[in-house]
N, CA, C and O atoms as a GROMACS GRO file, in nm:
protein
  272
    1MET      N    1  -0.879  -0.030   0.655
    1MET     CA    2  -0.885  -0.058   0.797
    1MET      C    3  -0.856  -0.205   0.824
    1MET      O    4  -0.783  -0.238   0.918
    2ILE      N    5  -0.912  -0.294   0.743
    2ILE     CA    6  -0.890  -0.437   0.762
    2ILE      C    7  -0.743  -0.470   0.738
    2ILE      O    8  -0.682  -0.546   0.815
    3SER      N    9  -0.685  -0.414   0.632
    3SER     CA   10  -0.544  -0.440   0.603
    3SER      C   11  -0.455  -0.389   0.715
    3SER      O   12  -0.357  -0.454   0.751
    4ALA      N   13  -0.488  -0.274   0.769
    4ALA     CA   14  -0.408  -0.218   0.878
    4ALA      C   15  -0.409  -0.310   0.999
    4ALA      O   16  -0.305  -0.330   1.062
    5LYS      N   17  -0.523  -0.368   1.031
    5LYS     CA   18  -0.531  -0.461   1.143
    5LYS      C   19  -0.449  -0.586   1.116
    5LYS      O   20  -0.382  -0.637   1.205
    6ARG      N   21  -0.454  -0.636   0.992
    6ARG     CA   22  -0.374  -0.754   0.955
    6ARG      C   23  -0.225  -0.726   0.969
    6ARG      O   24  -0.150  -0.809   1.019
    7ILE      N   25  -0.184  -0.607   0.925
    7ILE     CA   26  -0.043  -0.569   0.933
    7ILE      C   27   0.001  -0.561   1.079
    7ILE      O   28   0.107  -0.612   1.114
    8LEU      N   29  -0.079  -0.497   1.162
    8LEU     CA   30  -0.043  -0.484   1.304
    8LEU      C   31  -0.030  -0.620   1.372
    8LEU      O   32   0.062  -0.642   1.451
    9ARG      N   33  -0.124  -0.710   1.342
    9ARG     CA   34  -0.117  -0.844   1.400
    9ARG      C   35   0.009  -0.918   1.353
    9ARG      O   36   0.078  -0.981   1.434
   10ALA      N   37   0.038  -0.910   1.226
   10ALA     CA   38   0.153  -0.981   1.170
   10ALA      C   39   0.285  -0.923   1.219
   10ALA      O   40   0.382  -0.997   1.236
   11ARG      N   41   0.290  -0.794   1.241
   11ARG     CA   42   0.414  -0.730   1.288
   11ARG      C   43   0.455  -0.777   1.426
   11ARG      O   44   0.573  -0.771   1.461
   12LYS      N   45   0.361  -0.822   1.505
   12LYS     CA   46   0.395  -0.871   1.640
   12LYS      C   47   0.481  -0.996   1.633
   12LYS      O   48   0.561  -1.023   1.723
   13GLY      N   49   0.466  -1.074   1.524
   13GLY     CA   50   0.537  -1.200   1.513
   13GLY      C   51   0.662  -1.197   1.430
   13GLY      O   52   0.752  -1.280   1.451
   14CYS      N   53   0.673  -1.104   1.335
   14CYS     CA   54   0.791  -1.103   1.248
   14CYS      C   55   0.809  -0.968   1.180
   14CYS      O   56   0.723  -0.880   1.188
   15HIS      N   57   0.923  -0.956   1.114
   15HIS     CA   58   0.956  -0.837   1.036
   15HIS      C   59   0.895  -0.855   0.898
   15HIS      O   60   0.925  -0.953   0.830
   16LEU      N   61   0.811  -0.763   0.854
   16LEU     CA   62   0.738  -0.779   0.728
   16LEU      C   63   0.813  -0.723   0.608
   16LEU      O   64   0.882  -0.622   0.616
   17GLN      N   65   0.797  -0.792   0.496
   17GLN     CA   66   0.844  -0.749   0.365
   17GLN      C   67   0.721  -0.732   0.276
   17GLN      O   68   0.610  -0.771   0.314
   18PHE      N   69   0.739  -0.673   0.159
   18PHE     CA   70   0.626  -0.650   0.069
   18PHE      C   71   0.561  -0.783   0.027
   18PHE      O   72   0.439  -0.788   0.006
   19GLU      N   73   0.640  -0.889   0.014
   19GLU     CA   74   0.584  -1.019  -0.022
   19GLU      C   75   0.487  -1.068   0.086
   19GLU      O   76   0.385  -1.129   0.056
   20HIS      N   77   0.522  -1.041   0.213
   20HIS     CA   78   0.435  -1.079   0.324
   20HIS      C   79   0.302  -1.002   0.318
   20HIS      O   80   0.196  -1.058   0.343
   21LEU      N   81   0.312  -0.874   0.283
   21LEU     CA   82   0.191  -0.792   0.275
   21LEU      C   83   0.096  -0.844   0.167
   21LEU      O   84  -0.026  -0.846   0.186
   22LYS      N   85   0.152  -0.887   0.055
   22LYS     CA   86   0.069  -0.944  -0.052
   22LYS      C   87  -0.003  -1.068  -0.002
   22LYS      O   88  -0.121  -1.087  -0.030
   23LYS      N   89   0.069  -1.152   0.072
   23LYS     CA   90   0.008  -1.274   0.126
   23LYS      C   91  -0.102  -1.244   0.227
   23LYS      O   92  -0.196  -1.321   0.243
   24LEU      N   93  -0.088  -1.132   0.296
   24LEU     CA   94  -0.190  -1.091   0.392
   24LEU      C   95  -0.314  -1.033   0.324
   24LEU      O   96  -0.417  -1.011   0.389
   25GLY      N   97  -0.304  -1.008   0.194
   25GLY     CA   98  -0.418  -0.952   0.121
   25GLY      C   99  -0.420  -0.801   0.115
   25GLY      O  100  -0.523  -0.741   0.084
   26VAL      N  101  -0.307  -0.738   0.144
   26VAL     CA  102  -0.298  -0.593   0.138
   26VAL      C  103  -0.291  -0.552  -0.010
   26VAL      O  104  -0.212  -0.607  -0.086
   27VAL      N  105  -0.373  -0.456  -0.049
   27VAL     CA  106  -0.373  -0.406  -0.187
   27VAL      C  107  -0.261  -0.303  -0.199
   27VAL      O  108  -0.278  -0.187  -0.161
   28LEU      N  109  -0.148  -0.347  -0.252
   28LEU     CA  110  -0.031  -0.260  -0.256
   28LEU      C  111  -0.045  -0.143  -0.353
   28LEU      O  112   0.025  -0.043  -0.337
   29LYS      N  113  -0.132  -0.153  -0.450
   29LYS     CA  114  -0.150  -0.040  -0.542
   29LYS      C  115  -0.201   0.082  -0.468
   29LYS      O  116  -0.168   0.195  -0.504
   30ARG      N  117  -0.280   0.060  -0.364
   30ARG     CA  118  -0.330   0.173  -0.285
   30ARG      C  119  -0.242   0.200  -0.164
   30ARG      O  120  -0.216   0.315  -0.130
   31ALA      N  121  -0.194   0.095  -0.101
   31ALA     CA  122  -0.119   0.109   0.024
   31ALA      C  123   0.024   0.155   0.004
   31ALA      O  124   0.087   0.203   0.098
   32ARG      N  125   0.078   0.143  -0.117
   32ARG     CA  126   0.219   0.173  -0.140
   32ARG      C  127   0.257   0.317  -0.105
   32ARG      O  128   0.375   0.345  -0.082
   33TYR      N  129   0.162   0.406  -0.100
   33TYR     CA  130   0.191   0.545  -0.067
   33TYR      C  131   0.208   0.568   0.083
   33TYR      O  132   0.256   0.673   0.125
   34PHE      N  133   0.171   0.469   0.162
   34PHE     CA  134   0.170   0.486   0.307
   34PHE      C  135   0.258   0.388   0.381
   34PHE      O  136   0.274   0.399   0.503
   35ILE      N  137   0.316   0.291   0.310
   35ILE     CA  138   0.389   0.182   0.375
   35ILE      C  139   0.534   0.177   0.327
   35ILE      O  140   0.562   0.195   0.209
   36THR      N  141   0.626   0.152   0.421
   36THR     CA  142   0.764   0.123   0.387
   36THR      C  143   0.802  -0.010   0.452
   36THR      O  144   0.750  -0.045   0.558
   37CYS      N  145   0.891  -0.082   0.387
   37CYS     CA  146   0.950  -0.204   0.443
   37CYS      C  147   1.100  -0.186   0.434
   37CYS      O  148   1.154  -0.160   0.326
   38ASP      N  149   1.168  -0.201   0.546
   38ASP     CA  150   1.313  -0.177   0.554
   38ASP      C  151   1.349  -0.036   0.506
   38ASP      O  152   1.455  -0.016   0.448
   39GLY      N  153   1.261   0.060   0.530
   39GLY     CA  154   1.287   0.198   0.492
   39GLY      C  155   1.271   0.227   0.345
   39GLY      O  156   1.308   0.335   0.300
   40LYS      N  157   1.216   0.131   0.268
   40LYS     CA  158   1.201   0.150   0.124
   40LYS      C  159   1.053   0.149   0.086
   40LYS      O  160   0.973   0.076   0.144
   41TYR      N  161   1.020   0.233  -0.010
   41TYR     CA  162   0.884   0.237  -0.062
   41TYR      C  163   0.866   0.133  -0.170
   41TYR      O  164   0.961   0.100  -0.241
   42TYR      N  165   0.746   0.082  -0.184
   42TYR     CA  166   0.714  -0.013  -0.290
   42TYR      C  167   0.724   0.058  -0.424
   42TYR      O  168   0.677   0.171  -0.437
   43ASP      N  169   0.783  -0.005  -0.523
   43ASP     CA  170   0.799   0.050  -0.659
   43ASP      C  171   0.889   0.173  -0.664
   43ASP      O  172   0.884   0.247  -0.762
   44ALA      N  173   0.968   0.196  -0.564
   44ALA     CA  174   1.064   0.308  -0.562
   44ALA      C  175   1.000   0.442  -0.595
   44ALA      O  176   1.057   0.521  -0.670
   45ILE      N  177   0.884   0.468  -0.540
   45ILE     CA  178   0.815   0.596  -0.561
   45ILE      C  179   0.894   0.704  -0.486
   45ILE      O  180   0.929   0.686  -0.370
   46GLN      N  181   0.920   0.815  -0.553
   46GLN     CA  182   1.001   0.918  -0.491
   46GLN      C  183   0.930   1.052  -0.473
   46GLN      O  184   0.969   1.130  -0.386
   47LYS      N  185   0.830   1.081  -0.551
   47LYS     CA  186   0.762   1.211  -0.544
   47LYS      C  187   0.645   1.206  -0.446
   47LYS      O  188   0.532   1.181  -0.488
   48PHE      N  189   0.670   1.228  -0.321
   48PHE     CA  190   0.561   1.223  -0.225
   48PHE      C  191   0.521   1.362  -0.181
   48PHE      O  192   0.598   1.436  -0.119
   49ASN      N  193   0.398   1.396  -0.216
   49ASN     CA  194   0.334   1.514  -0.161
   49ASN      C  195   0.184   1.488  -0.167
   49ASN      O  196   0.140   1.392  -0.230
   50ASP      N  197   0.106   1.569  -0.103
   50ASP     CA  198  -0.038   1.544  -0.093
   50ASP      C  199  -0.106   1.532  -0.228
   50ASP      O  200  -0.188   1.442  -0.248
   51SER      N  201  -0.074   1.620  -0.321
   51SER     CA  202  -0.143   1.617  -0.450
   51SER      C  203  -0.104   1.493  -0.531
   51SER      O  204  -0.190   1.435  -0.598
   52PHE      N  205   0.021   1.452  -0.525
   52PHE     CA  206   0.064   1.331  -0.596
   52PHE      C  207  -0.012   1.208  -0.547
   52PHE      O  208  -0.061   1.128  -0.627
   53ILE      N  209  -0.021   1.194  -0.417
   53ILE     CA  210  -0.091   1.079  -0.359
   53ILE      C  211  -0.239   1.084  -0.393
   53ILE      O  212  -0.296   0.984  -0.435
   54SER      N  213  -0.302   1.199  -0.376
   54SER     CA  214  -0.445   1.213  -0.405
   54SER      C  215  -0.476   1.181  -0.551
   54SER      O  216  -0.570   1.107  -0.580
   55GLU      N  217  -0.398   1.237  -0.642
   55GLU     CA  218  -0.421   1.213  -0.784
   55GLU      C  219  -0.410   1.066  -0.819
   55GLU      O  220  -0.491   1.014  -0.896
   56ASN      N  221  -0.311   0.998  -0.765
   56ASN     CA  222  -0.292   0.857  -0.795
   56ASN      C  223  -0.401   0.770  -0.736
   56ASN      O  224  -0.444   0.674  -0.799
   57LEU      N  225  -0.446   0.801  -0.616
   57LEU     CA  226  -0.554   0.724  -0.555
   57LEU      C  227  -0.684   0.744  -0.632
   57LEU      O  228  -0.759   0.649  -0.653
   58ILE      N  229  -0.712   0.867  -0.673
   58ILE     CA  230  -0.833   0.895  -0.751
   58ILE      C  231  -0.826   0.823  -0.885
   58ILE      O  232  -0.925   0.766  -0.930
   59TYR      N  233  -0.709   0.825  -0.949
   59TYR     CA  234  -0.692   0.757  -1.077
   59TYR      C  235  -0.720   0.608  -1.062
   59TYR      O  236  -0.790   0.549  -1.145
   60LEU      N  237  -0.667   0.546  -0.956
   60LEU     CA  238  -0.689   0.402  -0.935
   60LEU      C  239  -0.836   0.371  -0.913
   60LEU      O  240  -0.886   0.270  -0.962
   61GLU      N  241  -0.906   0.456  -0.838
   61GLU     CA  242  -1.048   0.434  -0.814
   61GLU      C  243  -1.128   0.446  -0.943
   61GLU      O  244  -1.216   0.364  -0.971
   62ARG      N  245  -1.099   0.548  -1.023
   62ARG     CA  246  -1.170   0.566  -1.150
   62ARG      C  247  -1.145   0.447  -1.243
   62ARG      O  248  -1.237   0.397  -1.309
   63LYS      N  249  -1.021   0.402  -1.247
   63LYS     CA  250  -0.984   0.288  -1.331
   63LYS      C  251  -1.058   0.163  -1.286
   63LYS      O  252  -1.104   0.085  -1.369
   64ARG      N  253  -1.070   0.144  -1.156
   64ARG     CA  254  -1.138   0.027  -1.100
   64ARG      C  255  -1.287   0.029  -1.137
   64ARG      O  256  -1.342  -0.073  -1.177
   65PHE      N  257  -1.352   0.145  -1.124
   65PHE     CA  258  -1.495   0.156  -1.155
   65PHE      C  259  -1.521   0.147  -1.306
   65PHE      O  260  -1.624   0.095  -1.348
   66ALA      N  261  -1.428   0.197  -1.386
   66ALA     CA  262  -1.444   0.191  -1.532
   66ALA      C  263  -1.437   0.047  -1.583
   66ALA      O  264  -1.500   0.013  -1.683
   67SER      N  265  -1.360  -0.036  -1.515
   67SER     CA  266  -1.346  -0.175  -1.560
   67SER      C  267  -1.458  -0.264  -1.510
   67SER      O  268  -1.468  -0.378  -1.555
   68SER      N  269  -1.542  -0.217  -1.417
   68SER     CA  270  -1.652  -0.300  -1.366
   68SER      C  271  -1.779  -0.283  -1.441
   68SER      O  272  -1.879  -0.347  -1.408
   0.00000   0.00000   0.00000
């Protein structure tokens, strides 16, 4: 939610690229499934469906908790 607000505010002033999103503090590992810049997905992800996104988000959360 916080990242979404930052993106909306920043979009009013300029055209955003992935580098801009990183500077805004957007966690691209999670957001990459929902964001495009210039019509392109981050990391050239091509297999988009509900199960692919869910599995990857769950994997990232488990990995994050396992490392803490």
